[in-house]
C-alpha positions in Angstrom: 0.0 0.0 0.0 1.2 3.5 -0.7 2.3 5.4 2.4 -0.6 7.5 3.6 1.8 10.1 4.9 3.2 10.5 1.4 -0.3 10.9 0.1 -1.0 13.7 2.5 2.3 15.4 1.9 1.7 15.2 -1.8 -1.8 16.7 -1.2 -0.3 19.6 0.6 2.2 20.3 -2.1 -0.3 19.9 -5.0 -3.1 21.9 -3.5 -1.2 24.5 -1.4 -2.4 27.3 -3.7 -6.0 26.0 -4.2 -8.9 28.1 -3.0 -11.2 25.2 -2.0 -13.5 25.6 1.0 -15.0 23.0 3.2 -17.8 23.6 5.6 -18.8 27.3 5.9 -15.6 29.2 5.1 -12.0 28.7 4.0 -10.6 25.2 4.5 -12.4 24.7 7.8 -14.7 21.7 8.5 -18.4 22.0 8.6 -19.9 23.6 11.7 -20.1 21.2 14.6 -22.5 23.1 16.8 -25.4 20.8 15.9 -27.8 23.8 15.7 -30.7 23.0 13.5 -30.4 26.5 11.8 -26.8 25.8 10.8 -26.2 25.7 7.0 -23.4 23.4 5.8 -21.9 24.1 2.4 -19.8 21.6 0.5 -17.7 21.5 -2.6 -18.3 18.4 -4.7 -16.2 17.3 -7.7 -16.9 14.9 -10.6 -14.5 14.1 -13.4 -17.4 13.8 -15.8 -19.3 16.6 -17.7 -22.8 17.5 -16.7 -24.1 16.3 -20.0 -23.5 12.5 -19.3 -25.1 10.5 -16.5 -22.1 10.3 -14.1 -21.9 14.1 -14.1 -25.6 14.8 -14.2 -26.3 12.5 -11.2 -23.7 14.3 -9.1 -25.8 17.5 -9.4 -29.0 15.5 -8.8 -27.7 14.0 -5.6 -26.6 17.4 -4.3 -30.1 18.8 -5.2 -31.8 15.9 -3.4 -29.7 16.4 -0.3 -30.5 20.2 -0.3 -34.2 19.4 -0.6 -34.4 16.7 2.0 -32.4 18.8 4.5 -34.7 21.8 4.0 -31.7 23.8 2.8 -29.4 22.9 5.7 -27.1 21.2 3.2 -25.8 23.4 0.3 -23.4 22.4 -2.5 -21.1 23.8 -5.1 -20.7 21.2 -7.8 -17.7 21.2 -10.1 -17.8 19.1 -13.3 -15.3 17.7 -15.8 -12.4 17.8 -13.3 -12.3 21.5 -13.6 -11.7 22.1 -9.9 -9.8 18.9 -9.0 -8.2 16.8 -11.7 -9.3 13.2 -12.1 -6.1 11.6 -10.7 -6.1 14.0 -7.7 -9.6 13.4 -6.4 -8.7 11.2 -3.4 -5.9 13.6 -2.4 -8.3 16.6 -2.9 -10.9 15.1 -0.6 -8.2 14.1 2.0 -6.8 17.6 2.0 -10.3 19.2 2.1 -9.9 21.0 -1.2 -13.2 19.4 -1.8 -15.5 17.7 0.6 -17.1 15.1 -1.6 -15.9 13.5 -4.8 -16.9 11.0 -7.4 -14.5 8.1 -7.4 -14.1 5.0 -9.5 -12.2 1.8 -9.2 -9.0 3.2 -10.7 -8.9 6.0 -8.1 -9.4 3.5 -5.3 -6.7 1.2 -6.6 -4.2 4.1 -6.7 -4.0 4.3 -2.9 -5.8 1.4 -1.2 -5.4 -2.4 -1.0 -8.5 -4.2 0.3 -10.9 -1.9 -1.3 -9.6 -3.2 -4.7 -12.0 -6.1 -4.0 -14.7 -3.9 -5.7 -12.8 -4.0 -9.0 -11.9 -7.6 -9.1 -13.0 -9.8 -12.0 -15.8 -12.0 -10.5 -16.0 -15.8 -10.8 -19.8 -15.8 -10.7 -22.8 -14.7 -12.6 -23.0 -10.9 -12.1 -26.7 -9.8 -11.6 -28.3 -6.8 -13.2 -26.6 -3.6 -12.2 -29.1 -2.3 -9.6 -28.8 -5.6 -7.8 -25.0 -5.5 -7.9 -25.1 -2.0 -6.4 -27.3 -3.4 -3.6 -24.8 -6.2 -3.1 -21.9 -3.8 -2.9 -23.7 -1.7 -0.3 -24.6 -4.8 1.7 -21.0 -6.0 1.5 -19.6 -2.6 2.6 -21.9 -2.7 5.7 -20.6 -6.2 6.6 -16.9 -5.2 6.5 -16.2 -2.0 8.4 -12.5 -2.6 7.7 -13.1 -1.3 4.2 -14.1 2.1 5.4 -11.4 1.9 8.0 -8.8 1.6 5.3 -10.0 4.6 3.5 -10.1 6.6 6.8 -6.3 6.2 7.1 -6.2 8.7 4.2 -8.9 10.9 5.6 -11.7 9.8 3.4 -14.6 7.3 3.7 -17.3 5.9 1.5 -20.4 8.0 1.2 -22.1 5.8 -1.5 -20.6 2.7 -3.1 -22.2 1.6 -6.3 -21.5 -0.7 -9.2 -21.1 0.1 -12.9 -22.7 -2.2 -15.5 -20.9 -5.4 -16.4 -17.6 -4.8 -18.3 -17.1 -6.6 -21.6 -14.4 -6.4 -24.3 -14.8 -4.0 -27.2 -11.9 -4.0 -29.7 -10.9 -2.1 -32.8 -9.2 -4.6 -35.2 -10.1 -8.2 -34.3 -12.6 -10.2 -32.4 -11.4 -11.7 -29.1 -12.7 -15.2 -28.5 -10.2 -16.6 -26.0 -7.6 -15.1 -23.7 -4.9 -16.0 -26.2 -6.4 -13.5 -28.6 -5.7 -10.7 -26.2 -2.0 -11.4 -25.9 0.1 -8.4 -26.9 -3.0 -6.1 -27.3 -3.1 -2.7 -25.7 -6.3 -2.5 -23.7 -7.8 0.2 -21.5 -9.2 -1.2 -18.3 -10.2 0.2 -14.9 -9.0 -0.3 -11.3 -7.1 -3.4 -10.3 -8.6 -5.4 -13.3 -5.5 -4.1 -15.1 -3.6 -6.9 -13.3 -6.1 -9.5 -14.8 -5.4 -8.4 -18.3 -1.7 -8.2 -17.6 -1.8 -11.8 -16.4 -3.3 -12.8 -19.7 -0.5 -11.1 -21.6 -2.2 -7.9 -22.7 -0.7 -4.5 -22.2 -3.4 -3.0 -19.9 -3.6 0.6 -18.7 -6.2 2.6 -16.8 -6.9 5.8 -18.7 -8.4 9.1 -17.6 -11.9 9.1 -19.2 -11.0 12.3 -21.0 -8.4 10.3 -22.9 -10.6 7.5 -24.2 -11.4 8.9 -27.6 -8.0 10.3 -28.5 -6.2 7.2 -27.3 -8.3 5.1 -29.6 -8.1 7.6 -32.5 -4.3 7.6 -32.3 -3.9 3.9 -31.9 -2.4 4.1 -28.4 -4.9 1.5 -27.3 -6.6 -1.2 -29.4 -9.8 -1.6 -27.3 -11.4 -1.3 -23.9 -12.7 -3.5 -21.2 -15.8 -1.4 -20.4 -19.6 -1.2 -20.6 -21.9 -0.2 -23.4 -22.8 3.2 -22.0 -19.1 4.3 -22.2 -19.2 3.5 -26.0 -22.2 5.7 -26.3 -21.4 8.5 -23.9 -17.8 8.9 -25.0 -18.4 8.0 -28.7 -15.7 5.3 -28.6 -18.0 3.1 -30.6 -16.6 5.0 -33.6 -13.6 2.8 -33.4 -14.8 -0.5 -31.7 -16.3 -2.9 -34.2 -15.8 -6.2 -32.3 -17.5 -7.1 -29.1 -16.8 -10.0 -26.7 -19.8 -10.4 -24.3 -19.6 -12.4 -21.1 -22.7 -14.0 -19.5 -26.2 -12.5 -19.4 -25.9 -8.8 -19.9 -29.6 -7.8 -19.6 -30.1 -4.6 -17.5 -26.4 -4.0 -17.1 -25.6 -7.4 -15.7 -23.0 -10.0 -16.9 -19.5 -9.1 -17.9 -16.2 -10.1 -16.5 -16.5 -7.6 -13.6 -18.6 -4.7 -12.4 -16.2 -2.1 -11.0 -17.3 0.3 -8.3 -18.3 3.9 -9.0 -19.4 6.0 -6.1 -18.7 9.0 -3.9 -16.3 9.5 -1.0 -16.4 12.2 1.7 -13.7 13.8 3.9 -13.9 12.0 7.3 -13.4 15.2 9.4 -16.3 16.8 7.5 -18.4 13.6 7.9 -17.7 13.4 11.6 -18.7 17.0 12.1 -22.3 16.5 10.8 -25.3 15.6 12.9 -26.6 12.1 12.4 -29.7 13.2 10.6 -27.7 15.1 8.0 -25.3 12.1 7.6 -28.3 9.9 6.8 -29.6 12.5 4.3 -26.2 12.6 2.5 -26.1 8.9 2.2 -29.6 8.6 1.0 -29.1 11.4 -1.5 -25.9 10.1 -3.1 -27.2 6.5 -3.3 -30.2 8.1 -5.0 -27.8 9.6 -7.5 -26.3 6.2 -8.2 -29.7 4.7 -8.7 -30.5 7.5 -11.1 -27.3 6.9 -13.1 -28.4 3.2 -13.5 -31.8 4.3 -14.9 -30.2 6.8 -17.2 -27.5 4.4 -18.5 -29.9 1.5 -19.3 -31.3 3.2 -22.5 -27.8 4.1 -23.6 -26.6 0.6 -23.1 -29.5 -0.8 -25.3 -29.2 1.9 -27.9 -25.4 1.5 -28.3 -25.7 -2.3 -28.5 -28.4 -1.9 -31.1 -26.5 0.6 -33.2 -23.4 -1.6 -33.3 -25.5 -4.6 -34.4 -27.3 -2.5 -37.0 -24.0 -1.5 -38.6 -22.8 -5.1 -38.8 -20.3 -5.3 -35.9 -19.0 -8.8 -35.0 -19.9 -10.4 -31.7 -18.7 -13.3 -29.7 -20.6 -14.6 -26.6 -18.8 -16.3 -23.8 -21.1 -18.4 -21.6 -21.2 -21.7 -19.6 -17.9 -23.7 -19.5 -16.2 -21.2 -21.9 -16.0 -18.9 -19.0 -13.7 -21.3 -17.1 -10.5 -20.4 -19.1 -11.1 -16.7 -18.2 -11.7 -17.7 -14.6 -8.3 -19.4 -14.6 -6.6 -16.1 -15.2 -8.6 -14.5 -12.4 -7.0 -17.1 -10.1 -3.6 -15.9 -11.2 -4.2 -12.2 -10.8 -6.2 -12.6 -7.6 -3.3 -14.5 -6.0 -1.0 -11.5 -6.5 -3.6 -9.4 -4.7 -4.1 -12.0 -1.9 -0.4 -11.8 -1.3 -0.6 -8.0 -1.2 -3.5 -8.1 1.3 -1.5 -10.5 3.5 1.4 -8.2 3.6 -1.0 -5.4 4.7 -2.5 -7.7 7.4 -5.7 -8.7 5.7 -7.1 -12.0 4.4 -7.8 -11.0 0.8 -8.9 -14.5 -0.2 -11.6 -14.5 2.4 -12.8 -11.0 1.4 -13.0 -12.0 -2.2 -14.9 -15.3 -1.5 -17.3 -13.4 0.7 -17.9 -10.8 -2.1 -18.7 -13.6 -4.5 -21.2 -15.1 -2.0 -22.9 -11.7 -1.5 -23.0 -10.8 -5.2 -24.3 -14.3 -6.1 -27.1 -14.0 -3.4 -28.5 -11.0 -5.3 -29.2 -13.0 -8.5 
């Protein structure tokens, strides 16, 4: 695990000149008086533009919290990484440049170990996206050590959701087996990069802003992602071949369903009355639920458009999944060893996640 002290030091250097504000003024935490008339104002960042679901729902969640709190919670929402750059979101929350930030599996994997469980390829049938999000929320409640790990860096989960199942979408050839991926340059997310590396692909986790240009310039040859990304970021312009894993109805299936959610600064969180904490959680989970609803039509429309133009598909189901599972065993073992060095039983955490996710089918 990266040294948390190094993270905080880097945060101080990177953001020393930033003008962020937490709570009511300057870089001070939210007012702790508990007075029902106190107004708490938060800065919120998302790396996505307001015009696509992950950005839009950030504003929707903030509006919901303001409404439910009767105006006691107020928000300044910053889109497209304009206030805090994508790769600096965890540091920005930790250093209270922002109070709340949208995070994905890649941002979690940059700093943390056991929370990488949320981006692991899953050796089970992945349910529809709304159910997987419920499973992740359930799992997080069962294992407080997951939030405890984040709190070492001054952040905690506010809402932990799941993206739609991730499949393979490639530019120049159809992938049918892991052997077909060897030597290919693939964009992935979070710790799933290690899975594709184990297969023999050259895997990287890109800033979403770089998806289109990286494909356009041939820097990558495909993506492990979900259909809504192809539609929202127009990457379907390049990807004519699609490898689909399991039952993908309603955003299910795929090799894995990486997390996408929101984190909050722990000092700010601890300063809030319990009723406002509950409203924040409810509102940002509401945002995640809205993103699921907004993405589903895009998923169906993008899939239909690719079929209409004659793209090639390969479906991996049943026993054909086993060869892909074998590589999950290889990449997972490396993570199990990393967890062990950090004092955790990663294998037990992973098996428990499989059980919880499977129970939501």
